C-alpha positions in Angstrom: 201.6 -8.9 -105.3 205.1 -8.4 -104.4 206.5 -9.2 -100.9 206.7 -5.4 -100.0 202.9 -4.8 -100.9 202.1 -7.9 -98.8 204.1 -6.6 -95.9 202.3 -3.4 -95.8 198.8 -4.9 -95.8 199.9 -7.2 -93.1 201.3 -4.2 -91.2 198.1 -2.1 -91.7 196.0 -5.1 -90.2 198.2 -5.4 -87.3 198.1 -1.5 -86.7 194.3 -1.5 -86.9 193.9 -4.2 -84.6 196.4 -2.8 -82.0 195.3 0.8 -82.1 191.6 -0.2 -81.8 192.1 -2.5 -78.9 194.3 -0.1 -77.2 191.7 2.7 -77.7 189.0 0.4 -76.6 190.8 0.3 -73.1 189.9 4.0 -72.9 186.5 3.9 -74.7 184.9 0.9 -72.8 184.8 2.6 -69.4 183.2 5.6 -70.9 180.5 3.4 -72.4 180.0 2.0 -68.9 179.7 5.4 -67.5 177.1 6.3 -70.1 175.0 3.0 -69.4 175.2 3.9 -65.8 173.6 7.2 -66.5 176.6 9.3 -65.4 177.4 12.0 -67.8 180.0 13.8 -65.8 182.7 14.7 -68.3 185.0 17.6 -69.3 183.3 20.1 -71.7 186.5 21.1 -73.5 184.8 22.6 -76.5 181.7 24.3 -75.0 179.1 21.7 -76.3 178.2 20.5 -72.7 179.5 17.5 -70.6 176.9 15.2 -71.8 177.4 15.9 -75.6 181.2 15.8 -75.3 181.0 12.3 -73.5 178.6 11.0 -76.1 180.8 12.1 -78.8 184.0 10.5 -77.2 182.2 7.3 -76.6 181.3 7.3 -80.3 184.7 8.0 -81.3 186.6 5.6 -78.8 184.2 2.8 -78.8 182.2 2.6 -81.9 184.9 4.0 -84.4 187.5 1.8 -82.8 185.4 -1.2 -83.6 185.0 -0.2 -87.1 188.7 0.4 -87.4 189.3 -3.1 -85.9 187.4 -4.9 -88.6 188.1 -2.4 -91.4 184.7 -1.3 -92.1 184.3 2.4 -93.3 187.8 2.8 -92.0 188.7 6.0 -93.4 185.5 7.7 -92.4 185.9 6.0 -88.9 189.3 7.8 -88.3 188.0 11.3 -88.6 186.2 11.3 -85.1 189.2 9.7 -83.7 191.6 12.3 -85.4 189.2 15.1 -83.9 189.0 13.6 -80.6 192.9 13.2 -80.2 193.5 16.8 -81.6 191.1 18.0 -79.0 192.9 16.0 -76.3 196.4 17.0 -77.2 195.8 20.6 -78.1 192.9 21.9 -76.1 192.3 19.6 -73.1 196.1 19.1 -72.4 197.0 22.2 -74.3 198.9 23.7 -71.5 200.3 20.4 -70.1 203.8 19.3 -70.6 204.7 17.4 -73.7 204.9 14.1 -71.6 201.1 14.5 -70.7 199.9 14.9 -74.3 202.4 12.4 -76.0 200.0 9.4 -76.0 197.3 11.5 -77.5 199.9 12.8 -80.3 200.9 9.2 -80.9 197.3 8.2 -81.4 196.7 11.1 -83.5 199.8 10.3 -85.9 198.5 6.6 -86.1 194.9 7.6 -87.0 196.2 10.1 -89.8 198.3 7.3 -91.1 195.4 4.9 -91.2 193.2 7.7 -92.8 195.9 8.3 -95.5 196.9 4.6 -96.2 193.4 3.1 -95.8 192.6 -0.2 -94.1 194.6 -2.5 -96.4 193.5 -5.6 -98.2 192.7 -7.6 -95.0 189.6 -5.5 -94.1 186.0 -5.6 -94.6 186.3 -2.6 -96.8 188.7 -4.4 -99.3 186.4 -7.4 -99.3 183.3 -5.2 -100.0 185.3 -3.6 -102.9 186.3 -6.8 -104.2 182.7 -7.9 -104.3 181.7 -4.9 -106.4 183.8 -5.7 -109.2 
């Protein structure tokens, strides 16, 4: 391994940890809301408030934890990419750019992780090494 490759893998680890922890600050309050039985939530895509909230909790909480540890990482980015695209282009579609900027940044980060993968410091990489 050369230095650039090691730097990339270390950066992917930091990126995964940071984005997962940041997103969990949005997802955890929604988990608490579901636990409390409060399913009031925006129905931006027409599937109902309860279904919308459950899908967002799955993306923001469960998929964030999977990304954090690097388990089924590329697959775990898909719900988050969809979630951030819906937030930026539908829920905040008519809002000024500064209101949708955070959702767009998350979207770009999740696309980057989907394209580059989790890196060698992940459960995915450890599992792949175990199969060789």
